[in-house]
N, C-alpha and C positions, 0 to 999 in steps of 0.2 A: 613813295610812289603808290597810287591806287588805280584800280581798274575803273572803267567808265561807270560801273554801278556803285563805286565807292568802297568796294571791299579790297582788303589786302590781297595781292597775288598769292596763289597757293604756295609757291616756293618760299615767300617771305613768311607766310603763316606757319608753314612747317618748321622753319628755322626758329620762329618765335616760340612755338610749342616746345621744341627741343631745348632751347635756352632756358625755358621755365622749369623743365624737368632736371636740368643740370648736365654735368659731364659724365661720360661713361667711365667708370673706374674698374669694372670687372665684367668679363664676358666668359661664357662657357658653352660648349655644345655637348649635350648629353644624348646618347643614343637611347631612344625609347622603344625601338624595335629593331632587331638585327637578326641576321642569319649567319650560320657558320657550318662548315662541314668537317667531319673527322673520319680518319681511317686508322684502324688498328691492324698492324701487320705482325704476323707471327711467322717465324722461319725455322725450319729444321733441316738437318743435313744427314745423309746416309741412313735413313730409316728403312726398315724392312716392311714391305707392304704385300698384301695378297689382293690383287686387283683383277676384276673380270677381264678375260682375254678374248681376242677375236678368233684364235686358232683352237677350236675345241671339237672333239669328235661328235658331240651331240648338238652342235650348232654354235654360232657366234655368241660369245659372252655367257655360255652355259658353264664354263669352268673358270678357275682363277689360276694366276701364276704368281709364285713367290719371287719377288725381286727386291734388291737393295737399290733404292733410288738416291740420286745425287742431291736433289733439292725439293723441299716442300714449302708451300706458302699458303697462308690464309689471310685474307683481307676482309675486314668487316667495315661497312660504311654506315655513317650516321649523319643526319641533317638536324641541326638544332635551330629552333626558333626561340630567340631570347627577347623577353619583354621586360620593361621596367615598370614596377607598380608605383602608384602615386607617392608612397612613402620612401621610394628610392631603391627598394630591394628588387633584385633581378630574379626572374624565374625563367627556367629553360624547359621547353617542350621538345623532346627528342623523338625523331622518327627513324626507324630502322630502314636503311636503304639497301639491304641485302648483303651478300658475302660472295667472295670468290675463293675457290680452293684450286691450287695448282700443284701438280706433280710433274717434275721434269728431271732429266738427268743430262746435264751439260758438262763439257770439259771445263777445266779450271778457268781458262781465259774467257771462254764464252759465258761461263757462270758469272764472272766479274762484270762483264759488259752488260749482261741481262739485268743483274741486280742494280747496276748504276742507272740504267735506263728506267727501271721500275721505280726506284727511289726518286729520281728526277721528275718522273711523271706525277707521283704522289705529291711532291712538294709544289708542283705547278698548278694543282687543281684549285679552281676558284669555287665560290659558293654556288654559282649557277649550275655547275656540273652535277651537284647533288640533287637537282630536280629529277634526274634519271636514276634508275636503279644501278647500283655499283658505280655511281658517278660516270656512267657511260662506258666503263671498262668491260671488255668481253673478249672472247676468243676471236682472233683475226684483227683486232684493233691494237694500236700502239698502247702499251709495249708488248702485248701478247700476239705479235705478228707471226704468221705461219713461217715466214722466212727465217725467223729466229728459232721457233720451237722445233722445226724440222731437223735441227742439228742434234736433238736429243738422241741418246743411244738406247733409250727405253720408251715405250709408249707414253705419250703426253696426255694428261688429264687436266681439263679446265672445267671446273664445276661452278655453276652460278646458282646460288640459293636466293630465293626471293618469295616472300609471302607464304612461306611454308612449303613451297615446291622446290625441286632441284632439277637442273638440266646439266648433263655432262657432254662436253665436246671432247672427242678423243682423236688423237693423231698417232698413227702407227707407221713410223718410218721403216724402211727395209729394202732388201734387194729388188723386190717386185714393185718398187715405187711406194709412194706415200698414200695410205688409206686413211680417210677421216670418217668419223661417225658422230651422230648426235643422238643421245638417248635421254629419256625421262623414265619415270617408273622405277622398277626393281633394280635394273642395271645401274642407273644413276645413284639410287640410294645406297646400294652395296658399295660401289667404288668410292663415291664421295664420302660415305660414312667411314670407310677405312682410312682415307686421308685425314679426315677431321679428327679421328681418334689419335692419330700419330702426333697431332699438333695441340692436343687438348691441354697439356701441362706446360706449354711453352709460353714464357712471358711475352707480352705484346709491346711493340713500339707504336707510339702515337704520332700521327701527322694531322695537324689542324690548320685549316685555312685562316686567313685574316677575316675578321667579321665583316659582313656586308651590311652597312647601315641602311635600313629600310624606312626608318622614321627617326627623326631627331628633333630635339627641342633646343633652340638657341636661346640662351639666357643673357640678359644684359642688366647690369645694375648701374643706375645713374645716381649721382650725388650733387645736390645743389646746396651750397653752404653760405652762411653769412656770419659776420661777427660784428657786434656793436661794442666790443670791449675797448677799441680804440687805444688811446694812450693812458687809460685810467690805471690806477694802482689799487692795491688791496684795501686802501683806506677809502675808496669810493662808497657811494650809497648803494650797497649791495642788496639783493633780494633777501627778504627775511623769511626764515622758515616758519611754518605754521606754529601757533602757540601750543598745539597739542603734541608736537614732535619733541622728543628728547634726544639731544645729540651731545655726546661727551667725547673729548679727544685728549689723550694723555701722551706725553713723550715717555719713551722707554729708554732704559740704559742700552748703550750700544750692544747689539747682538742678542738682546733679550727678545723672546717671543712669547706671546700669551695665547696663541691659538686663535681659531676662528669658529664662529657658530652662526647659524641662521635658523629661525623658526617663526611660525605664525600661530597665534592663538587668539580666539575671540575677535578676529578681523584685524588684529594689530601685528605688524611685522617687527621682529626683534632681531638684531644682528650685532655681532662683535667680530672685529678683525684686528688681530695684533701680530701678524706674521711677517709684515713687510715694512721696511723703512724706519724701523725703530719708533713707531707710533702705534697707539691702540685707539680705535674708533668704536664707539658703542652707540647704537641707535634704537629708538622705539618710534615706529612710524605708523600711525593710523591713517585711515582715509581722511582727506582734508581738502579744503578749497585753497586755491593758489591765486595770488595777485602777481601777474608777470608783466603787466603793461609797463613799457619803457625800462624794464630791468636789463642791465648789461648781460649779454649772453652770446654764446656761440650756438648756432642752430644748423642742423643739416636735414635735408629731405632725401630719403633713400627711396628710390623708385625701382621696383622689380618688374621687368618686362620679359615676356617669353613668347616665342613663336614656334609653332610646330610645323615641321616640313616633312611631308611624306614623299619619298623618292620613287622612281620608277616611271613607267609609261604614263600613268595618270597622276602626276605629281600634284600635291595640294599643299598650300600654305595657309595656316590658320593662326590668327592672333589669339593668344590665351589671355584670360583675365589678369590684369596687373595688380600689384599691391604696392603700398607705400607706407612709410612711417616717418614722422617728424621727431627728431631728437633735439632737445634743447639742454645745453649745459650752462648753468647759471652759477657763477662764483658766489659763495656765502662766506660769512665771517669765519675765519680760522681762529679758534680760541687760543691756539698756542703761539700765534704771531704777535710780537710786541708792536706797539703803535709805531715806533720808529722804523721797524722793518716793513710794516704795511705801507707806509708813505713812500718808501724807497723802492718797493717791488711792484712791477707791472702786473696787471691782471693777465692770467694766461689759462689755457686749457691744454692738457697734454694730447694734442691732436695727432701728432705723428704716431704715438704709441697706440692710441685708440683706433686709428685707421688701420695700422698694421695688424692689430689683433682682429679687427673685423674682416679684413681681407683673408687673413689666415683661416678664419672660421669658414668663410666661403669656400676656400680650397679644400677643406677637410670634410665638408658636409655633403651628403648625397642630395639634399634638397636645399633650395635657396628661398629664404623668406625673412620677413622683418624680425622674427624671434632671434635670429643670429646676431642682429645689430644690438639688441638690448642685452643679449648674453655677453657680447664683447665689452660693452660699456659697464658690465658688472664684474669684470675681471679685476681682482684686487691688485694684481701685479702691475697693472697699467697705470695706476694712480700714484702720483708722488706723495711723499710725506708732507710737504709744505703746501698749504692751500686746501680749501674744501669747496665742494660743488653740489648743487642740487641738479639731479638729472630727471628730465621729464620726457616721457614718450607718448606721442599722440598717434592713435591707430586709425585705420581706415573706417572702422565700424563706429567711430564716435567716442570710444572709450579712451581714457588717458590714465597713465600711472606715473608716480613720482617716487623719488627716494634721494638719499644722500650717498654720494660715491664713497666706497665702492658698491653700496647697496642701491643700485640704479633701478628706478622704475619698479618698485616693489609693492606699492600700495595705491589704491584708486584715488584719482583726482575727483573731488565731489562736484566741481564746476568745469567739466572738460570743455564745453563749448567756449566759455570765456577764456580759459587758460590757453587752449590750443589756438584760439583766434589770435591771441597776442603773439604766439610763435609764428603762425602763418603770415601775419602782417609783415613781420621782419623778412621772412623768406620770399614773399611775393612782391616786395617793394622793388 
């Protein structure tokens, strides 16, 4: 079906593009910016304090009174801005949101109820609360309600420290009724400093909010794959390795291992792998031209897409640059297979093992990119002892690399346009 102007409808066009890119095989959401709040709580019981008092001969708060208090608390508030750097490392910028100091003397039952309410409040705090100093907690607000604090048998002190200053709210219960005061300056510094000193060596309990995601990147990896191996066997006309390549394969005695090595010198890659499957493979792979037209192969196009979503009132969605890589696995002659075995054995590629390894690397990596695919295809544990394969990787920037498994994509392809066009023709058909 076409529109009157002869163009495919947008829905069909989008479906066609999605089909060309392949099926989604992996998704992930990474927070690139988040916020979190933290409260550190210190508690002390029955300390002796000398606090400024209201009843003094020379005037209110001109003297101190020595008392043994029932309960002291210090709460320190912090807001964290967490951001993810391009390489995946997270960095945190911490902002001090002030502190509360509380001195109160409640009976045992009232103490238990007060602490339960205090802890419940700390556990219920969300990240938005930390936009305010002390997460909005203050004298007169839950859980520091006057109706609770007035049950104290000694004067109540609630100190709020913020930005280098301190304010003390005081409650004096007694027979003449409840008197309340608010002070800054010397009175607040003396009284709050005395409470702070009593809590200085007390270990802190930490309460942390769930992170609030403020920006996230949604990742999607798609795979489009084809196979031209059909019903062919290892006796088929397989792709030939370049004449400049040296490839040796030897069977080992069961259980014998000869180790593995990889190095590069003068532009030539050299590798040995003799730790798996009772075989040893040795390669010498220089840069070379490849002829891949009509060669039996499995090929896969891995497309990495990402979208940045900024949350909040002015939410924004941005498509990020995508990347892709074409991987071709082409069976080559296995020097250890007898002719009778070649004729009777179907061509195959260990796809399940390779795909499992690739997905596993996606799950373990902080970043998602085509390099993870080539690394997975170079894992020697994923390639069986029987059969051999050339592995070619075609990159977005026009470069291409090849190798012999498990030494996948280790040396440059000298004719990347021609070689990768042969792979792309199969994938795009």
